[in-house]
N, C-alpha and C positions, 0 to 999 in steps of 0.2 A: 562253668571254665573248671581249667585245669590249674593244678598247682604250678605250673612248667607256666602258663603261658601265662598267668598273671605274674614269676616274677619276671618276666619278659617287657609286660608293661611295666611293670612296674623302673625296672632299670633301664628303659626305653622316660619317662615321665625325671625320668630324679635327670638322663642327659641335654631332655628337655633344662628342668631348671637352670644347670651349671650351661647353658647355651646361655641364659638370661640374663644373667651375671655377669658371667663379660662381656656383655653385650654395648661397656661405656670405654671397650679398646684398651688397650695391653697397662698405658697410663694409670687409667681409672684403677684397671685387678690392683699394679701395683702399688697404687696409693692405699688402697680397699681396705685392714688388716678381714674384715666386718665378710666383704666379699672372699676374701683368701680362702677362710674359715669357713666359709656357704659349700663355694665350690669342695675344698676338700672332703670336708661330712659328707655330701650326695656324691663323691667318686671310694668313697670307705663305700656308703647305702650296693654302692654296685656291685661293686667287689665283693659283701657280703651279699647279697642277691642274688648274682651271679652261681658262685658254690652251693646255689639251693635248686641251681635245676638241675635238675634229671638224667644222669648220662647216657640214657636212650636219650630224652630231646638234645640234647650234645649233637648225638651216633646222626639223626634226624637231619641238621646241616653245616654241614663238617664244615662250609668254609665256612666259620666265625673264628674267629681265633678263639676260644677260651678261656685256654690257660692267661692269656691279656687280660679278658677282658676281671677277671677275678684275681690276677693279681696286677690291676692297674694300678694300685699306690706302691710299689715296690720301685725307688728307686729319689723318692718324690720325699723324704725323710734325707735333713744336712744330719750331716758327723755328731748333731747333742742332740739329735731324736729334734725338729725344730721340722714342720713342712718349709721347707726355698719356692718363696712362690715364683723363683723362673721354672725351675721344673715341673709346679703345675701349667703353666703358663706355656710346656712347651709341649705337655699331654693332651692340653684343653687344643692347643694347635696341630697336635697332628694324632693320636687316637681316639680322643673321641671322638670327630665328625664320620672316623674310616669306620668305631661303631656304633652310632646312628643306624648307617648304614646296613651295614649288617646286619641288626638286629629289625631294623624296620624288615628285609627280603623272613627274616625268618620271622614272625608277623601276620605279613601275606601273602606268605609259601601255601602249595594247599596239599600237606605234608601229609 
């Protein structure tokens, strides 16, 4: 298995974990620092892993917002360098589902 495919599989798995940690909904997420930290950690790992995908692989799949994936955590920290749960939740609602879909397309593509 290529390192690119392995990295993409890792990203996909971490996105699944993020969704699992948020199954209780917004109120449960906001009340649990443990879940916030787990989600933030996985988002950071997705960013780091996305940066390891080769340029060649990225060029094969221009429909993926690679820049967005690699910078998923941008804007999550507040002015005091603390993770803002509201900002994290916004990423969970808007960006995570999009990347799950995009990565699924990449992983099932016959390129």
